[in-house]
C-alpha positions in Angstrom: 2.9 -6.0 33.6 -1.0 -6.1 32.5 -3.8 -5.7 35.4 -5.9 -8.3 37.1 -8.7 -8.3 39.0 -10.3 -11.7 40.7 -13.7 -10.6 39.2 -13.0 -9.6 36.2 -14.1 -10.9 33.1 -11.1 -12.5 32.3 -11.2 -15.0 34.8 -14.5 -16.3 32.8 -13.5 -19.6 31.4 -10.6 -20.3 33.4 -10.3 -24.2 34.8 -13.9 -24.6 34.0 -15.6 -27.8 34.6 -14.2 -29.3 37.8 -12.0 -32.3 38.4 -11.1 -33.6 35.2 -12.3 -31.5 32.6 -9.4 -29.8 30.0 -8.3 -26.2 31.5 -9.5 -23.6 29.1 -6.8 -21.4 27.7 -9.2 -18.8 26.3 -12.6 -17.4 27.4 -15.8 -18.0 25.4 -17.0 -15.8 23.4 -19.9 -13.3 24.7 -22.9 -13.8 22.0 -24.3 -11.1 19.6 -26.7 -9.9 21.6 -24.3 -9.3 25.1 -21.9 -7.5 22.5 -24.5 -4.8 21.3 -25.7 -4.3 24.3 -22.4 -3.5 26.0 -21.3 -1.5 22.9 -24.4 0.5 23.4 -23.8 1.0 27.2 -19.8 1.8 26.1 -19.0 -1.2 28.2 -17.4 -2.7 25.5 -14.8 -1.2 22.2 -14.8 -2.3 18.6 -11.4 -1.8 16.4 -9.4 -3.5 14.1 -6.7 -5.7 15.4 -2.8 -5.0 15.1 -0.2 -7.5 16.3 2.7 -6.1 16.2 4.9 -8.4 13.4 8.2 -7.8 16.0 6.9 -8.7 19.4 4.0 -11.1 18.4 2.9 -11.2 22.1 1.9 -7.0 21.6 -1.5 -6.3 20.4 -3.5 -2.6 19.9 -6.6 -1.6 18.7 -7.7 1.9 18.4 -9.5 3.7 20.7 -12.8 5.4 20.0 -11.5 8.8 20.0 -8.6 8.0 18.2 -6.4 9.1 20.5 -4.3 6.4 22.0 -4.0 2.5 21.6 -6.1 0.1 24.1 -2.9 -2.6 24.8 -3.5 -6.2 24.5 -0.9 -8.0 26.7 -0.3 -11.6 25.3 -1.5 -14.2 23.3 -4.5 -15.0 25.7 -5.9 -12.0 25.3 -6.3 -11.6 21.6 -8.7 -14.6 22.5 -7.8 -16.7 19.0 -8.0 -13.3 16.6 -5.5 -12.7 14.5 -4.0 -9.5 13.0 -6.4 -7.4 11.0 -9.6 -8.7 12.4 -12.0 -6.2 13.9 -12.7 -6.9 17.2 -14.5 -6.1 20.5 -12.7 -5.7 23.7 -13.4 -5.3 27.2 -11.5 -2.7 29.0 -11.1 -2.3 32.7 -12.1 0.7 34.6 -10.4 3.6 34.5 -9.2 3.6 38.0 -7.4 0.0 37.1 -5.4 1.3 33.7 -2.1 0.9 34.2 1.0 3.7 33.2 3.1 0.7 30.9 7.0 0.8 29.9 5.9 0.8 26.2 9.1 0.5 24.0 7.4 2.4 21.0 9.5 3.2 17.9 7.6 6.3 17.6 7.7 7.8 20.4 11.4 7.2 20.7 12.7 7.9 17.5 10.4 11.6 17.3 10.0 12.0 21.5 12.9 13.0 23.2 12.6 13.7 26.9 14.9 14.0 30.1 14.0 10.8 31.1 15.7 7.5 29.2 12.2 6.1 28.3 9.2 7.6 27.8 6.1 6.4 30.1 2.8 6.0 27.7 -0.5 5.6 29.2 -2.3 3.1 27.5 -5.7 1.4 28.3 -5.4 -1.9 29.0 -8.1 -4.4 28.5 -7.7 -8.5 29.7 -9.7 -10.1 25.9 -11.3 -9.7 23.2 -14.6 -10.8 23.7 -15.8 -11.5 20.3 -14.5 -11.2 16.7 -16.9 -9.1 14.7 -15.4 -10.1 11.0 -12.2 -12.4 10.6 -10.6 -10.3 7.6 -7.2 -12.3 8.3 -7.7 -15.7 5.6 -6.5 -17.6 7.6 -4.1 -19.2 5.7 -0.1 -19.2 6.0 2.8 -20.0 4.4 5.3 -22.0 6.8 7.3 -25.4 7.6 6.3 -28.6 8.7 7.8 -30.3 12.2 7.3 -34.1 12.2 5.7 -34.9 16.2 6.6 -38.8 16.5 4.3 -40.8 18.0 1.8 -38.1 16.7 -1.4 -38.5 14.3 -0.8 -34.7 13.3 2.3 -32.6 12.3 3.0 -28.9 13.7 2.9 -26.3 11.4 4.7 -23.2 12.1 4.2 -20.0 10.3 7.0 -17.8 8.5 4.9 -15.1 9.9 5.1 -15.0 13.7 1.8 -13.8 14.5 -0.2 -16.3 13.2 -0.5 -19.8 15.7 0.8 -22.9 15.5 -1.1 -25.6 13.6 -1.7 -29.2 14.1 -2.5 -30.7 11.1 -3.5 -34.1 10.4 -0.5 -36.7 9.2 -3.4 -37.3 6.4 -2.8 -33.9 4.7 1.3 -34.3 4.7 3.3 -35.9 2.2 3.1 -39.9 1.9 7.0 -40.2 3.4 6.4 -37.3 5.8 7.0 -39.6 8.5 9.6 -41.7 7.1 12.0 -38.7 5.6 10.6 -35.7 7.6 14.3 -34.5 6.9 13.4 -34.4 3.2 10.9 -31.3 3.6 12.8 -29.4 6.0 13.2 -26.6 3.6 9.7 -27.3 1.7 7.3 -24.1 2.0 3.7 -25.1 2.5 0.7 -23.3 2.7 -1.9 -24.1 5.7 -5.0 -22.8 6.5 -6.6 -22.6 9.5 -9.7 -24.4 10.2 -10.4 -24.1 13.8 -9.0 -22.8 17.3 -10.4 -24.4 20.5 -10.5 -22.4 23.7 -8.5 -25.2 25.6 -5.7 -25.4 23.1 -2.7 -22.9 22.4 -2.3 -24.4 19.3 -4.9 -23.9 16.2 -6.0 -26.5 14.0 -6.0 -26.7 10.1 -5.1 -28.4 6.8 -2.2 -28.0 4.4 -3.7 -26.5 1.1 -0.6 -27.7 -0.6 3.1 -27.5 -0.8 4.6 -24.7 -2.8 8.2 -26.0 -3.3 11.5 -25.2 -1.9 12.0 -21.7 0.4 14.3 -19.3 -0.8 12.7 -19.3 -4.7 10.8 -16.3 -6.6 7.9 -18.6 -7.9 7.1 -20.9 -4.6 7.4 -17.5 -2.1 5.2 -15.5 -4.5 2.6 -18.1 -4.7 2.6 -18.3 -0.7 2.2 -14.2 -0.6 -0.9 -14.3 -3.2 -2.7 -17.2 -0.7 -1.8 -15.5 1.9 -3.2 -12.4 1.4 -6.4 -13.7 -0.8 -5.4 -12.2 -4.6 -7.0 -14.4 -6.6 -4.5 -15.6 -9.3 -6.8 -18.6 -10.7 -7.6 -18.7 -14.2 -11.3 -17.3 -15.3 -13.5 -19.6 -15.8 -15.2 -20.0 -19.0 -18.8 -18.7 -17.6 -16.7 -15.3 -16.9 -15.1 -15.4 -20.2 -18.2 -15.9 -22.1 -19.2 -12.6 -21.2 -16.6 -11.4 -23.4 -17.2 -11.0 -27.4 -16.6 -14.1 -29.2 -16.2 -12.9 -33.1 -12.6 -11.3 -33.1 -10.9 -9.7 -33.9 -13.2 -7.2 -32.4 -14.6 -4.4 -34.1 -17.1 -1.7 -32.7 -20.8 -2.3 -33.9 -22.2 0.8 -36.3 -25.0 1.6 -33.5 -22.4 2.0 -31.1 -20.6 4.5 -33.6 -23.9 6.4 -33.4 -24.2 6.8 -30.0 -20.5 8.0 -29.3 -18.8 10.9 -30.6 -15.8 10.4 -32.6 -12.6 11.4 -32.2 -10.8 9.3 -34.4 -9.3 11.8 -36.4 -7.9 13.8 -33.4 -4.1 13.8 -32.4 -4.4 11.3 -29.2 -1.7 9.2 -28.0 -0.8 7.4 -24.4 1.7 7.8 -22.4 2.8 4.8 -19.8 5.9 3.0 -18.8 7.7 1.0 -21.5 6.4 -2.6 -20.4 2.6 -2.2 -20.0 0.0 -3.5 -21.6 -3.3 -2.6 -20.2 -3.5 1.1 -21.5 -6.5 2.8 -19.9 -5.9 6.4 -20.3 -4.2 8.9 -23.5 -4.4 12.3 -23.5 -4.9 14.8 -26.5 -4.2 18.9 -26.8 -5.1 20.8 -29.5 -4.2 25.1 -29.7 -7.3 26.7 -30.7 -7.1 30.1 -32.3 -7.8 32.5 -29.6 -4.6 30.8 -28.0 -6.6 28.9 -25.2 -6.3 24.3 -25.8 -8.6 21.7 -26.0 -7.3 18.9 -23.9 -9.2 15.9 -23.6 -8.4 12.8 -21.0 -9.8 9.7 -22.6 -10.6 6.4 -20.6 -11.0 3.0 -22.2 -14.7 2.3 -21.6 -14.8 -0.9 -19.4 -18.1 -0.6 -18.0 -19.5 -1.1 -22.2 -17.8 -4.4 -22.1 -18.6 -5.6 -18.1 -22.5 -5.8 -17.9 -24.0 -5.2 -14.3 -24.4 -8.4 -12.6 -22.9 -10.7 -14.9 -20.2 -13.4 -14.1 -17.4 -10.7 -15.4 -18.9 -7.8 -13.2 -19.2 -10.6 -10.0 -15.3 -12.0 -10.6 -14.2 -8.4 -11.1 -16.1 -7.1 -8.2 -14.5 -9.8 -5.8 -11.3 -8.9 -6.9 -11.1 -5.4 -7.0 -8.0 -4.5 -8.2 -4.9 -5.4 -10.0 -2.1 -6.7 -8.2 1.3 -5.3 -9.4 4.2 -8.1 -8.6 7.8 -7.3 -10.1 8.1 -10.0 -12.6 3.7 -10.3 -13.7 0.7 -8.5 -12.8 -2.5 -10.5 -11.1 -5.5 -9.3 -13.7 -8.7 -7.7 -12.1 -10.2 -8.4 -15.6 -9.3 -11.1 -18.6 -6.3 -10.7 -20.3 -8.2 -10.5 -23.5 -10.2 -7.4 -22.0 -7.3 -5.7 -20.2 -4.7 -6.4 -23.5 -7.2 -6.2 -26.5 -10.8 -4.9 -26.1 -10.2 -2.1 -23.6 -6.5 -1.4 -23.9 -6.1 1.8 -25.8 -3.2 0.0 -28.3 -2.2 2.6 -31.3 -3.2 2.4 -34.7 -7.2 1.0 -33.6 -10.2 2.2 -32.9 -11.4 1.7 -29.5 -14.1 2.7 -26.7 -13.6 6.0 -24.6 -15.1 7.8 -21.8 -13.9 11.2 -22.4 -13.4 14.5 -20.1 -13.0 17.9 -22.4 -11.8 20.7 -21.3 -11.3 24.1 -23.0 -8.5 25.4 -20.9 -6.3 28.9 -20.7 -2.7 28.1 -21.2 -2.3 28.8 -17.4 -4.9 25.9 -16.5 -8.4 27.6 -16.0 -11.0 25.4 -17.2 -13.1 27.9 -19.5 -15.6 24.9 -20.5 -16.1 21.4 -19.4 -17.6 18.5 -21.3 -18.1 14.8 -20.3 -19.5 12.0 -22.7 -18.3 8.2 -24.3 -16.5 8.6 -27.5 -14.5 6.4 -29.9 -10.8 7.2 -29.9 -8.0 6.0 -32.4 -4.6 6.5 -30.5 -1.9 7.3 -33.2 1.1 6.4 -30.8 2.1 4.7 -27.5 5.0 6.8 -26.3 6.3 5.7 -23.1 7.6 7.7 -19.9 11.3 8.3 -22.3 9.6 9.1 -25.2 8.0 11.8 -23.6 10.7 12.6 -21.1 12.8 13.4 -24.4 10.4 15.4 -26.2 10.5 17.2 -23.5 13.8 18.2 -22.7 14.6 18.6 -26.6 11.7 21.3 -27.2 13.4 22.0 -30.9 14.4 18.9 -31.7 12.6 17.0 -34.9 12.4 13.5 -33.8 13.0 10.7 -36.4 10.9 7.6 -37.0 13.2 5.7 -35.7 13.3 7.3 -32.3 10.0 6.7 -31.9 7.2 3.6 -32.2 4.8 3.5 -35.3 2.8 6.8 -35.5 -0.3 7.3 -37.8 0.8 9.0 -40.6 -2.6 11.6 -40.4 -0.4 12.9 -37.9 3.4 13.8 -37.8 5.9 13.4 -35.3 6.1 17.0 -34.7 2.3 17.2 -34.3 2.6 14.9 -31.6 5.8 16.7 -30.1 4.1 19.8 -29.9 0.9 18.1 -28.2 3.2 17.1 -25.7 5.1 20.1 -25.0 1.8 21.8 -24.5 0.8 19.7 -22.3 3.7 19.6 -20.3 3.5 23.7 -20.2 0.1 23.6 -18.9 0.9 21.0 -16.4 3.3 22.5 -14.9 0.8 25.5 -14.4 -1.5 23.1 -13.0 0.9 21.7 -10.5 2.0 25.1 -8.9 -1.4 25.9 -8.6 -2.5 23.0 -7.0 0.7 23.5 -4.2 0.1 27.3 -3.9 -3.1 26.3 -3.0 -2.4 23.9 0.1 -1.8 20.3 -1.5 1.1 18.1 -0.3 2.8 15.1 -2.3 4.9 13.0 0.0 7.4 11.0 -2.3 9.0 8.2 -1.3 12.0 6.4 -2.9 10.5 2.9 -5.0 12.9 0.2 -6.2 12.8 -1.0 -9.4 14.5 -3.9 -10.9 16.1 -5.0 -14.2 14.7 -8.4 -15.0 16.4 -11.1 -17.3 13.7 -11.8 -19.7 14.1 -15.6 -19.2 14.5 -16.4 -15.8 12.8 -13.3 -14.4 15.6 -13.1 -11.7 16.7 -9.6 -10.8 20.1 -8.8 -12.4 20.2 -5.2 -11.3 18.3 -2.6 -9.2 17.4 1.4 -9.0 15.4 3.5 -7.9 12.5 5.0 -10.0 12.8 8.5 -11.1 9.8 10.2 -11.1 10.4 13.0 -14.1 8.4 15.6 -15.8 6.5 13.1 -18.2 5.1 11.8 -14.9 4.2 14.6 -13.3 2.3 15.7 -17.1 0.0 12.7 -17.0 -0.6 12.5 -13.5 -1.7 16.4 -13.0 -4.1 15.8 -16.1 -5.4 12.6 -14.6 -6.2 14.5 -11.1 -8.4 17.0 -13.2 -10.1 14.6 -14.7 -10.9 12.7 -11.2 -11.8 15.9 -9.7 -13.8 16.5 -12.4 -15.7 13.9 -12.2 -16.0 14.0 -8.9 -18.0 16.6 -8.5 -20.2 15.7 -11.4 -21.2 12.3 -10.2 -21.7 14.3 -6.7 -23.5 16.8 -8.2 -25.7 14.1 -10.1 -26.5 11.7 -7.1 -25.9 12.9 -3.7 -26.4 10.4 -1.8 -24.7 7.2 -4.2 -21.6 8.8 -5.3 -18.6 6.8 -5.2 -15.5 9.1 -4.0 -12.2 8.6 -2.4 -11.6 10.8 1.1 -8.5 11.0 2.5 -8.6 12.1 6.6 -6.4 14.2 8.4 -3.6 12.5 10.0 -3.1 11.8 13.4 -2.8 14.8 15.5 -1.3 12.9 18.4 1.1 12.1 16.2 1.7 15.1 14.4 2.5 16.8 17.9 5.2 14.4 18.5 6.6 15.2 15.3 6.7 18.6 15.5 8.3 18.5 19.1 11.0 16.3 17.6 11.4 18.9 14.3 11.8 21.8 16.5 14.2 19.3 19.2 16.5 19.3 15.7 16.3 22.9 14.8 14.1 22.1 11.5 12.0 24.1 10.5 8.4 22.6 9.2 5.5 23.5 9.3 3.1 20.8 10.1 -0.4 22.9 10.5 -1.8 21.8 7.1 -0.9 19.8 3.7 0.0 23.1 2.3 3.0 24.4 5.0 3.8 20.6 5.2 4.9 20.7 1.1 5.6 24.1 1.5 8.4 23.2 4.5 9.8 20.0 2.6 10.3 21.8 -0.2 12.9 23.9 1.5 16.1 23.1 1.1 18.1 21.2 4.5 22.0 22.0 4.7 23.3 22.6 1.7 25.8 20.0 0.8 25.5 16.9 -1.4 23.2 14.8 1.6 20.6 17.5 1.1 18.0 15.2 -0.6 18.9 12.4 1.8 17.9 14.5 4.6 14.6 15.0 2.9 14.0 11.5 2.0 14.0 10.6 5.9 11.7 14.0 6.6 9.7 12.2 4.4 9.9 8.9 6.1 8.9 10.7 9.4 6.3 12.9 7.9 4.2 9.7 6.3 4.1 7.4 9.4 1.0 10.0 11.1 -0.5 9.7 7.9 -4.0 8.0 7.2 -4.6 5.7 4.4 -7.1 7.5 1.2 -10.6 5.7 1.5 -13.3 5.0 -0.7 -16.7 5.8 0.3 -20.8 6.4 -0.3 -21.5 9.8 0.3 -24.9 8.7 1.5 -23.1 7.5 4.3 -20.5 9.9 5.4 -23.1 13.0 6.7 -20.9 15.7 7.1 -20.0 17.0 3.8 -16.6 18.4 5.3 -15.5 14.4 6.1 -15.6 13.9 2.1 -12.3 16.1 1.8 -8.8 15.0 0.5 -6.2 16.0 2.8 -3.1 15.7 1.1 -4.6 16.8 -2.4 -6.3 19.8 -0.4 -10.0 19.4 -2.4 -13.5 18.9 -1.3 -14.1 16.4 -3.9 -12.3 13.7 -5.1 -12.8 10.0 -7.2 -10.7 8.1 -9.3 -12.0 7.5 -12.9 -9.3 7.1 -14.8 -7.9 3.3 -14.3 -11.1 0.9 -14.6 -8.8 -1.9 -16.2 -6.9 -2.2 -12.9 -9.5 -1.0 -10.1 -13.2 -2.2 -9.6 -13.8 1.3 -7.9 -13.3 3.0 -11.1 -16.0 0.7 -13.0 -18.8 1.9 -10.5 -18.0 5.8 -11.2 -17.9 5.4 -14.8 -21.9 3.5 -14.3 -22.6 6.8 -12.0 -21.1 9.0 -14.9 -23.1 7.2 -18.1 -26.0 7.0 -15.9 -26.0 11.0 -15.2 -25.4 11.8 -18.8 -28.1 9.1 -19.9 -25.6 7.3 -22.6 -25.5 4.1 -20.1 -28.2 1.9 -17.7 -30.0 3.7 -14.9 -27.7 3.0 -11.8 -29.4 0.2 -9.9 -27.1 0.2 -6.5 -28.3 1.7 -3.6 -26.3 3.1 -0.9 -25.8 0.2 1.1 -24.8 -1.9 -1.8 -21.9 1.1 -2.9 -20.7 1.9 0.9 -20.5 -2.6 1.1 -18.1 -2.3 -2.4 -16.5 0.9 -1.6 -15.3 -0.3 2.3 -14.1 -4.4 -0.1 -12.4 -2.3 -2.3 -10.2 -0.6 0.1 -9.4 -3.6 1.8 -8.5 -5.1 -1.3 -5.8 -1.9 -1.8 -4.7 -2.3 1.1 -3.8 -6.0 0.6 -2.4 -4.8 -2.5 -0.2 -2.7 -1.6 1.5 -5.0 1.2 1.6 -8.0 -1.3 3.4 -5.6 -3.9 6.0 -4.3 -0.9 6.4 -7.7 0.3 6.8 -8.8 -4.0 9.9 -5.9 -3.9 11.3 -7.4 -1.0 11.0 -11.5 -1.5 12.7 -9.9 -5.0 15.6 -7.3 -3.1 16.3 -10.5 -1.2 17.4 -12.5 -4.0 19.5 -9.4 -5.6 21.7 -9.4 -2.3 21.3 -12.9 -2.3 23.2 -13.0 -5.7 24.9 -9.8 -5.8 26.2 -9.2 -2.0 27.4 -8.3 0.0 26.2 -4.6 -1.0 28.0 -1.5 0.9 25.9 1.7 0.8 25.6 5.2 2.5 22.8 4.9 5.2 21.2 7.9 7.2 19.5 7.4 10.4 15.9 7.8 10.5 15.6 7.1 14.3 17.3 6.2 17.6 16.5 3.5 20.1 17.8 1.9 22.9 19.5 -0.8 21.2 18.9 0.0 18.1 18.4 2.4 15.0 16.7 2.9 11.9 18.3 4.1 8.5 17.5 4.8 4.8 20.3 3.2 3.0 20.4 5.4 0.1 21.2 3.5 -2.5 18.4 1.0 -2.6 15.9 3.2 -0.5 15.3 0.6 1.7 14.7 1.0 5.1 16.5 -1.5 7.7 17.0 -1.8 11.5 20.3 -2.0 13.2 20.6 -4.3 16.1 23.8 -2.9 18.2 25.7 -5.2 21.1 24.9 -3.7 24.2 27.9 -3.5 26.9 28.5 -0.9 29.6 30.4 1.3 27.6 27.4 1.7 25.0 24.3 4.0 25.9 21.4 5.7 25.1 20.8 9.2 25.8 19.7 12.3 25.4 21.6 15.0 25.0 19.8 18.1 24.7 17.3 17.6 22.8 18.0 15.1 20.5 17.8 11.2 21.1 21.6 9.9 20.5 23.3 6.3 20.6 27.0 6.2 21.5 28.8 2.9 20.0 32.3 2.4 21.4 34.4 0.4 18.6 37.0 -1.8 20.1 40.8 -0.1 18.3 42.4 -2.3 16.3 45.9 -2.3 17.9 45.8 -2.6 21.9 47.8 1.2 22.0 44.8 2.9 20.5 41.8 4.1 22.1 38.4 3.3 21.6 36.8 4.7 18.4 33.5 6.2 19.6 30.5 6.9 17.4 27.3 9.2 18.2 24.1 7.6 15.9 21.2 10.3 16.0 18.5 11.2 13.6 20.4 12.4 10.4 24.3 10.9 11.1 25.3 9.2 8.6 26.9 5.7 8.8 28.3 3.0 6.4 26.1 -0.3 6.5 26.6 -3.5 4.7 23.6 -5.3 3.0 24.2 -9.0 3.6 22.0 -12.5 3.1 20.6 -14.2 6.3 20.4 -18.0 7.2 16.8 -17.4 6.8 16.0 -18.0 3.0 16.1 -14.5 1.2 15.9 -12.6 4.3 18.6 -10.1 4.5 20.1 -7.7 7.1 22.3 -4.5 7.8 25.4 -4.2 9.1 26.8 -1.2 10.3 30.2 -0.9 9.3 33.4 0.4 11.4 33.7 3.8 11.5 37.3 4.0 10.7 36.5 1.5 8.0 34.2 3.7 6.4 36.4 6.6 6.1 38.9 4.7 4.4 
């Protein structure tokens, strides 16, 4: 399957030492000097390792030009590197490359050829020769297995991409050796401490026993530890950085430095359960028919002094992590929920952007500065939506949260309506100007307030009230990006979004052409326009759009924080999806550390805060760390949602739903489960009667169902992209895991 060469680097280190020596499993790593020289000469390639979660013997790193993947065949080739690590590989000479049959989900879902499988040329590397950075935490959740007559136990991680680990018996519970069966379903956390070149197994230490597998809290704790989310209590040293005299009031000298907006009609719009309110809005009509619109953001940088213990822990955490049942905050709750939260009817410190806007959203004037506000009401998205949907209604006090008597309910209502009108115009202009939004279904849960167990789940509705807030947050972020880049061209922390991977987009375009779908992938704006064209005129139009949106999301790259002094070409600053040259994050400093840095840059530029002391290298290092933590946070949030949905399926299942096919492989196919918005792979039992074909331009999987009565013929079911099927979600034997089972077509019809 992989190329071999008697004199290749992979043969180094195998069977070293002569008679009696222990056989080497892995090669010794190169020295840093050898790696440096090899990279300069182009003999070595550096990249981030991706291990296939479904086939752990397959791994990849991107080629330097990002046009193909470098394939690492087998665990030995990875040379003890783990998923996410930055590694250096030595690639075989081009004449030794092989074309291998690789069942790529993307290629088989998106590319249809005359042949049954697509042959993809990939570089085959024989070894990882160096680990530049161990990005993987080296922690894993899993189970212990007793090994008779051994001084250690075997730890088997739940994630098969992590090796099995030998742990000392001394780390195990006291009665583990005598009663190993008692711990069959106990979930443990283990940390890898070493992985010798002469062993298939790593060595490690048990960190702790989490509890019973399948229970939400132990499983959640395991996820947090595995993905290096710091959920410990904040130390006294950190808490000592916050004000002691509570309730805290704004010092008079600070009042004098700021623009006083406490008499303005300013309010927050957030999820009903939100406690960390970091943005507020205002909208006042001017005599000439234009509007004074303000975005007011919690002034977290006032409380988080650069370089102190609070700042250090915030920079390390980099982001708050939102789980289904709780939040792991970046900052102490006193700061998140009290001192900085823009709670109603109390004075709060803010950083404001205030514009004079025409009703169409054209900016006539712009002001940045530190301010003081007093929010007059805490609206939920539901409250704001009710106001938008009933423009003529007179809302009573009972229908809304407490409102400041200075600002009658109808004043707040009118401000919301005006913001909605301007936001609609801003949004229309953005998309006419070439922006893209790939909306994907988001699963939300109704939790029991005492047990925090899921009582139900639903697909979150993104409505006009959400769009209103989003539009002005985007406007503020774009304005701030332009301002700080103009003031600090070598030091600004911005956020860029690289264009999608060209090869994957070409393959997607080919598939759409073959399916007869008119879609234009040449730019973000044309893609957005294409996706908002109706796909059919039946009840499944939106489902087809969801499936196509998922397919369009696969080639997309992640947006990244960066320092402008490091990325030299200004064209690489661009945000692909928003289609703007400069963008940053300014609007959520309670939950994102990048925003705190941006606030400091802004304050320094306006001479209303300390002079910025960070270097270009320091900003870039923090930007990179924020990128890593954001990616981990996203994964943890996904795993939390999967965990709760697994509980829901276990408690309420089996669950039946319609599903739409997203991609077809030779022995399985992927579906979007329409009722719940989850994606699952359905595996088929292969027989001589079933077949995977390319009919015309489409990949198809033909399934034959045995007839229920002997005199009837088999029932044929053809599976291709956009096919509607009926599925049943039901729990697996593994704790909190569930699978999707295809229901018989005739059962579907009945």
